[in-house]
N, C-alpha and C positions, 0 to 999 in steps of 0.2 A: 418629410421632404429630404432630409439629410441622408437617411439610410438608402433611399432610392438613388440619390446622387452618388453615394459611395459605391453602391453595387454596380451602377452604370460605369463609373470610372474603373472599377476592378475588371469589369468585362472588357472594356476598351484596352486596358493595359495588357491584357492577356494576348493581344495581337502583336505585341512588341517584345523584342528580346534584349534591347539595349540601345547603344548609340554608336554611330560610325562617324569619325572625323573626315571632313572632305573640304579641301580648299578653304580652310580657315573657319568653317562652320561645322555643324554636326546635324545628322538626321537620325530619327529613331529607326532601328532596323526591324524588319518584318519578321514575325514569328510564323514561318511558313508551315509549321506543324498545325497551325490553326486555320490554314487556308486550304480549301479544296484543291487537290492536285491538278484538276483541270485548268486552274488559273495560273499554275506555275509556268515559268518560262521554259520552253522545250522546242526541240527540232521536230517538225512534223512533215508528213507528205502534204503537199499543197500544189494543186494544179492551177496555174494562173498565166494568162497571156502577157502579164506585166514583166518587164526585164528585171534581172537581179538588182538588188539595191533599192527597189521600190518599196514603199510602205503602203500596205492595203489594210484598211480598217473595216472589219465586219461588225457593224454596230448591232445587228440583229442578234448575233451570238456572243458579243462582248470579247472579240479577239482582235488583236493587231498582229499583222504578219509582216515580217521583214523578209522580202523574197530572196531566197538563196538560189543555188543552182540545182539542176536535175530534178525539177518538180518538188523541191523541198522549201521550207521556210522556217524561220525562227518565230515561234508564236508566243505572244504575251497576252495575259488576261488584262482587260481594261474595264473601266467604268465609262459610260457614255451619257449622252444627253437624255434627260427625262422627256416625257411627253410634252410636245410644244416647243422643244429646243433641239430636236434632231435636225440634221442637215446631211447633205451628201454631195458628191462631185469630186472634181480634181483640184488639187492644190499643190503648193510647193513649199518646202521648208526654206524660207529666205532669211530667217534670223534664228539664232540660238543663244541661249543665255545660261551661264553658270549662276546658280543661286539668284534667280530673277526676282525683282521686286514685283509686287502685285498691285495693280491699279484697277479696282472694280470699274467696269464700264458704267456710264450714266444710267442706262436702262436697268442694270442690276441694282444700282443704288436707289433707284425709284421703287423697285420692288422690296428692297430691304434697306430702309433709310438708316438703320443702325450700323451699316457697314462702314469701315474706315475709308478715307480717301486714298490711302496708300499704305501698304505694308512692305517694309524693307526686306530685301533679299537676306536669307539666313535667319530671319526672325522665327521664333518657335511657332507662331500662329500663321505663318505664310502658307496658304493652301497650295501653292505651286511646287513646294518642295525644292529639291536640289538642282533641278534642271527644267528648262522649258524650250520647246521647239515651236516656233511661230509659223502659222500657216498663212500663205499669201496666194493670191490669184491675180495674174496680170499686174504684178507689182503692188497690189493693194492688200493691206493686212485684213484678213477675214475676221479677225477678232477671236479666232479659235486657236487653241494650243494643245500640244501633247505635253503633259506635265506630270509631276509626282502628286502624291496625295498624303494628307495627314490621317486618312481614314481607310486603312487597308481592307476593312470589312466591306467597303463600297465597291470593290472590284467585282465585276460580273453583274453589275446592276445599272439601271437607268437612273442616274443621280445628278448629273451636272447640268450646267446651262449651255451645253453644246461642246465643251472641251472634252478631250480624251484623257482620263485619269489613268495613271500607272503606279505600280509599286515604286517607291523611291529607287530601289535597287535596279528595277527594270528601266526606268527612264534614264538613269545614269548609263546603263548598258546601251540603250538605243541611241543616246546622244553621241556616243563614241562611234557608232556605225553609220550615222547619217550626216554627211557633209551638207553645207548650204547648197541648195539647188536640188536636194532629194525630192523626187516626185512622190506625191501622196494621193491615193485614191480612197475615198470614203464611199463604200458601197451603199446603194439604195436597195431596200428589201421591201417589196410590196406583195410577196407571195409568188405567183406564177408570172412568167414572162418578163423578168427583170433584165434590162439592158444596162449592165454595169459600166459600159463604156460611154454612156450618154453624158454629155457635158465634158 
């Protein structure tokens, strides 16, 4: 049992390079040499009818785009909702938090009774990491967030309960670019004939 745990910990630790101090707390920095370059933050050509400053999440391909000018975008690799937890449509970032506390919703605690009721912001085991951007629609909290992750190996996968996971460095970067009121479009992908503007 122990050797397996030790090797799993060693494998996980290889995804980190150290720690970065941030607003009185610290997060583990990502070892991007262990990450497929496709998930690295980068400027790309991206054709979208959405105005600059909009966030577009392509859950099918595990990318988040921050729309720039002249058919370009800043692209981030993300982890998205696993089967049964995917969602799509339009939302707005109406709340932002530095080192957010994590309160698992009741339905998540029903599925995982061992979860804590609350994890304080900045705690080493807080799965939201250094930043969270909260998605609202018509003034109501949708319960979904764009947030950091303690598991960099999960980027590029269907892993979450609907939230969009980002590398800690990337969510810090996106947080600075997105004021409250930023529009968010989560694309639906059903194969052919997708109307991304529905909703």
